[in-house]
N, CA, C and O of each residue as an XYZ file, in Angstrom:
216
protein
N       0.236     -5.898      2.103
C      -0.548     -5.734      0.222
C      -1.018     -6.911      0.317
O      -0.381     -7.912      0.644
N      -2.928     -6.805     -0.155
C      -3.461     -7.895     -0.320
C      -3.069     -8.672     -1.495
O      -3.268     -7.955     -2.475
N      -2.594     -9.832     -1.855
C      -2.722    -10.952     -2.597
C      -2.999    -10.473     -4.052
O      -4.162    -10.071     -4.015
N      -2.629    -10.349     -5.024
C      -2.865     -9.881     -6.611
C      -2.803     -8.218     -6.574
O      -3.440     -7.600     -7.427
N      -2.080     -7.553     -5.641
C      -1.857     -5.947     -5.912
C      -1.240     -5.818     -7.416
O      -0.545     -6.587     -8.080
N      -1.767     -4.568     -7.667
C      -0.778     -4.435     -8.703
C       0.886     -4.242     -8.618
O       1.448     -4.088     -7.533
N       1.500     -4.264     -9.710
C       3.466     -3.362     -9.454
C       2.847     -2.618     -9.152
O       2.232     -3.008     -8.158
N       2.532     -1.469     -9.473
C       2.494     -0.111     -9.561
C       1.575      0.084     -7.757
O       1.635      1.155     -7.152
N       0.994     -0.857     -7.324
C       0.915     -0.237     -5.928
C       1.841     -0.740     -4.886
O       2.150     -0.353     -3.759
N       2.133     -1.596     -5.539
C       3.250     -2.803     -4.682
C       4.310     -1.514     -4.459
O       4.705     -1.093     -3.371
N       4.694     -0.952     -5.935
C       5.549     -0.018     -5.218
C       5.120      1.017     -4.845
O       6.139      1.477     -4.331
N       4.236      1.886     -4.681
C       3.697      2.895     -3.731
C       3.543      2.706     -2.531
O       3.542      3.604     -1.690
N       3.341      1.094     -2.228
C       2.830      0.788     -0.773
C       4.551      0.749     -0.113
O       4.712      1.432      0.899
N       5.812     -0.028     -0.661
C       6.940      0.458     -0.454
C       7.539      1.958     -0.280
O       8.256      2.420      0.607
N       7.002      2.536     -1.413
C       7.839      3.764     -0.829
C       6.894      4.428      0.293
O       7.542      4.736      1.292
N       5.230      4.786      0.390
C       5.478      5.102      1.778
C       5.959      4.389      2.865
O       5.914      4.936      3.967
N       6.471      3.119      2.748
C       7.054      2.288      3.809
C       8.115      2.980      4.450
O       8.209      3.263      5.645
N       9.226      3.318      3.145
C       9.853      4.041      3.526
C      10.352      5.517      3.421
O      11.513      5.925      3.461
N       9.310      6.146      3.292
C       9.448      7.344      3.800
C       8.731      7.420      5.098
O       9.171      8.355      5.766
N       7.654      6.677      5.765
C       7.584      6.602      6.729
C       8.564      6.326      7.895
O       8.257      6.745      9.011
N       9.635      5.701      7.727
C      10.595      4.954      8.036
C      12.045      5.541      8.488
O      12.915      5.187      9.284
N      11.812      6.897      7.337
C      12.693      7.893      7.466
C      12.027      8.716      8.632
O      12.725      9.472      9.308
N      10.997      8.607      8.813
C      10.805      9.830     10.051
C      10.336      9.320     11.222
O       9.628      9.958     12.001
N      10.873      7.663     11.457
C      10.876      7.153     12.852
C       9.597      6.756     13.392
O       9.207      6.659     14.556
N       9.026      6.547     12.271
C       7.399      5.255     13.206
C       7.926      4.169     13.121
O       8.619      4.000     12.118
N       7.804      2.929     14.196
C       7.803      2.147     14.173
C       7.127      1.141     13.134
O       6.101      1.442     12.523
N       7.861     -0.219     12.967
C       7.291     -0.875     11.707
C       5.951     -1.347     11.753
O       5.434     -1.642     10.675
N       5.365     -1.459     12.683
C       4.030     -1.650     12.782
C       3.374     -0.423     12.440
O       2.467     -0.938     11.786
N       3.190      0.527     12.393
C       2.513      1.582     12.559
C       3.146      1.473     10.716
O       2.513      0.681     10.018
N       3.762      1.875     10.354
C       4.301      2.394      8.679
C       3.811      1.572      8.204
O       3.406      1.817      7.068
N       3.524     -0.015      8.815
C       3.187     -1.136      7.238
C       1.612     -0.748      7.599
O       1.054     -0.577      6.516
N       0.787     -0.565      8.553
C      -0.331      0.220      9.057
C      -1.069      1.336      8.181
O      -2.266      1.354      7.896
N       0.024      2.367      7.778
C      -0.270      3.084      7.220
C      -0.198      3.660      5.734
O      -0.818      4.556      5.161
N       1.109      2.520      5.226
C       0.879      2.089      4.291
C      -0.228      1.195      3.192
O      -0.351      1.166      1.968
N      -0.852      0.586      4.219
C      -1.765     -0.400      3.391
C      -2.730      0.622      3.505
O      -3.358      0.826      2.466
N      -3.008      1.283      4.424
C      -4.185      2.228      4.526
C      -3.740      3.031      3.193
O      -4.675      3.138      2.401
N      -3.061      3.361      2.952
C      -3.219      4.740      2.330
C      -2.987      4.686      1.031
O      -3.291      5.632      0.303
N      -2.304      3.348      0.476
C      -2.438      2.131     -0.638
C      -3.949      1.752     -1.031
O      -4.212      1.681     -2.231
N      -5.040      1.485     -0.003
C      -5.998      0.914      0.152
C      -6.945      1.860     -0.667
O      -7.616      1.611     -1.669
N      -6.796      3.062      0.082
C      -7.674      4.682      0.190
C      -7.504      4.725     -1.731
O      -8.271      4.526     -2.674
N      -6.084      5.092     -1.574
C      -5.739      5.772     -3.205
C      -6.925      4.685     -4.324
O      -7.744      5.231     -5.063
N      -6.785      3.136     -4.236
C      -7.109      2.448     -4.900
C      -8.818      2.666     -5.018
O      -9.406      2.773     -6.094
N      -9.313      2.697     -4.001
C     -10.654      2.892     -3.785
C     -11.173      4.280     -4.164
O     -12.363      4.385     -4.458
N     -10.443      5.267     -4.179
C     -10.985      6.325     -4.862
C     -11.081      6.456     -6.154
O     -11.787      7.233     -6.797
N      -9.953      5.248     -6.695
C      -9.855      5.115     -8.500
C     -10.694      4.233     -8.817
O     -10.686      3.940    -10.012
N     -11.480      3.657     -8.119
C     -12.235      2.116     -8.509
C     -11.698      1.348     -8.692
O     -11.917      0.991     -9.850
N     -10.751      0.519     -8.046
C      -9.775     -0.209     -8.019
C     -10.697     -1.669     -7.706
O     -11.204     -1.639     -6.584
N     -10.968     -2.811     -8.424
C     -11.265     -3.741     -7.301
C      -9.969     -4.073     -6.184
O      -8.747     -3.924     -6.183
N     -10.960     -4.583     -5.293
C      -9.442     -5.156     -4.098
C      -8.458     -6.053     -4.309
O      -7.666     -6.284     -3.395
N      -8.339     -6.741     -5.612
C      -7.597     -7.928     -6.168
C      -7.521     -7.552     -7.937
O      -7.786     -6.526     -8.563
N      -7.219     -8.384     -8.194
C      -6.666     -8.330     -9.331
C      -7.390     -9.578    -10.358
O      -7.012    -10.733    -10.161
N      -8.365     -9.331    -11.378
C      -8.534    -10.360    -12.013
C      -7.808    -11.764    -12.647
O      -8.209    -12.806    -13.166
N      -6.798    -11.299    -12.374
C      -5.550    -12.612    -12.659
C      -5.377    -13.841    -11.457
O      -5.253    -13.553    -10.267
N      -5.384    -14.592    -11.728
C      -5.252    -15.474    -11.010
C      -3.541    -16.044    -10.822
O      -3.283    -16.987    -10.074
């Protein structure tokens, strides 16, 4: 996950990773799929890639 991601997106990322892991997907693939899914959701909702907080 990119630095500055919201706690909600972090939880979503972990949940997606866990669900793909249960299906037997390799670690590299599941991390990529989870990140892509979260980034897609963020883009669809018009959220910036990073939060405004430093």
